[in-house]
TIBAZA-671467 format. One record per residue (C-alpha): x, y, z; residue number from 1; residue in one letter. Coordinates in steps of 0.001 Angstrom, whole numbers, m for minus. Layout:
# residues N
NODE      c1      c2      c3 vose drennu
NODE       X       Y       Z  NUM      A
...
***
This chain:
# residues 88
NODE      c1      c2      c3 vose drennu
NODE  m12194   65319   59127    1      X
NODE  m12547   61736   60114    2      X
NODE  m13663   59817   56456    3      X
NODE  m14521   56219   56553    4      X
NODE  m12155   54027   55298    5      X
NODE  m13023   50254   54569    6      X
NODE  m10172   47466   54992    7      X
NODE   m9326   45621   51823    8      X
NODE   m9447   42165   53063    9      X
NODE  m12436   43015   55856   10      X
NODE  m14679   43801   53093   11      X
NODE  m13455   41407   50539   12      X
NODE  m12354   43715   47988   13      X
NODE   m9140   41991   47429   14      X
NODE  m10240   39529   44845   15      X
NODE  m12161   43166   43097   16      X
NODE   m9055   44907   43480   17      X
NODE   m6413   42598   42250   18      X
NODE   m9367   41727   39121   19      X
NODE   m9410   45386   38177   20      X
NODE   m5874   46541   39084   21      X
NODE   m3909   43403   38666   22      X
NODE   m2066   44244   41665   23      X
NODE   m2175   41683   44252   24      X
NODE   m2929   42737   47594   25      X
NODE    m556   41201   50866   26      X
NODE    m936   42226   54704   27      X
NODE    3209   42347   54808   28      X
NODE    4119   44405   52449   29      X
NODE    3210   47316   55243   30      X
NODE    1495   49078   52444   31      X
NODE   m2410   50623   53308   32      X
NODE   m4827   48137   53082   33      X
NODE   m7465   50541   53043   34      X
NODE  m10004   52855   50915   35      X
NODE  m11934   55697   50938   36      X
NODE  m15568   55426   50158   37      X
NODE  m15305   56741   46631   38      X
NODE  m12346   55121   45893   39      X
NODE  m14428   51038   47075   40      X
NODE  m17404   53065   45483   41      X
NODE  m15614   53428   42192   42      X
NODE  m13533   49899   42710   43      X
NODE  m17653   47907   43305   44      X
NODE  m18361   49468   39870   45      X
NODE  m15630   48521   38131   46      X
NODE  m16255   45501   39081   47      X
NODE  m19814   44891   38115   48      X
NODE  m19324   46564   34704   49      X
NODE  m16514   43820   34538   50      X
NODE  m19236   41235   35523   51      X
NODE  m21289   42094   32578   52      X
NODE  m19056   42685   29997   53      X
NODE  m17874   39229   30773   54      X
NODE  m21731   37552   31145   55      X
NODE  m22715   39807   27789   56      X
NODE  m19638   38276   25924   57      X
NODE  m20596   34627   27147   58      X
NODE  m24309   35938   25736   59      X
NODE  m23134   37144   22159   60      X
NODE  m21001   33844   21975   61      X
NODE  m23791   31926   22356   62      X
NODE  m26396   33811   19966   63      X
NODE  m23803   33483   17502   64      X
NODE  m23799   29154   17437   65      X
NODE  m27343   30101   15992   66      X
NODE  m27534   33270   13808   67      X
NODE  m24904   34766   11541   68      X
NODE  m25041   38201   13028   69      X
NODE  m25516   39847   16599   70      X
NODE  m28526   42174   16617   71      X
NODE  m30909   43445   18729   72      X
NODE  m34045   41036   18032   73      X
NODE  m32439   37515   18414   74      X
NODE  m30626   39011   22133   75      X
NODE  m34369   40113   23121   76      X
NODE  m35534   36432   21816   77      X
NODE  m32658   35215   23906   78      X
NODE  m34435   36339   27310   79      X
NODE  m31515   39497   27227   80      X
NODE  m33460   41597   29664   81      X
NODE  m33733   38729   31876   82      X
NODE  m30174   38509   32000   83      X
NODE  m29758   42430   32497   84      X
NODE  m31531   41952   35846   85      X
NODE  m30153   38918   36769   86      X
NODE  m26361   40702   37162   87      X
NODE  m27154   43865   38951   88      X
***
C-alpha cells in the first residue's frame, strides 16, 4: 500500500524537525529525507505547541513586569484571547 511521504527539505520541515528533535538534517548522510503523513502531522503539532509555549512565556513575563502574580484576570486584561488567536 502506497502512502504519501513528505520530503523534509521540499516541505520546509527541516527547521521544525531540528528544533523539536535536536537532530540536524543533511542530504549528504544517505539517510531517508522523508516523513510519513502521521509523523509530519505530529511534527507540525509539536512545532505549534513549541511556538505557543514560547509566546506564552513572553506574555507571562510581560505580565509579571506589572503584576506580582499571574492569574487569569490580568491575562484577559492584556488581550490574552487575541494573543491565542494570533498564534494558531
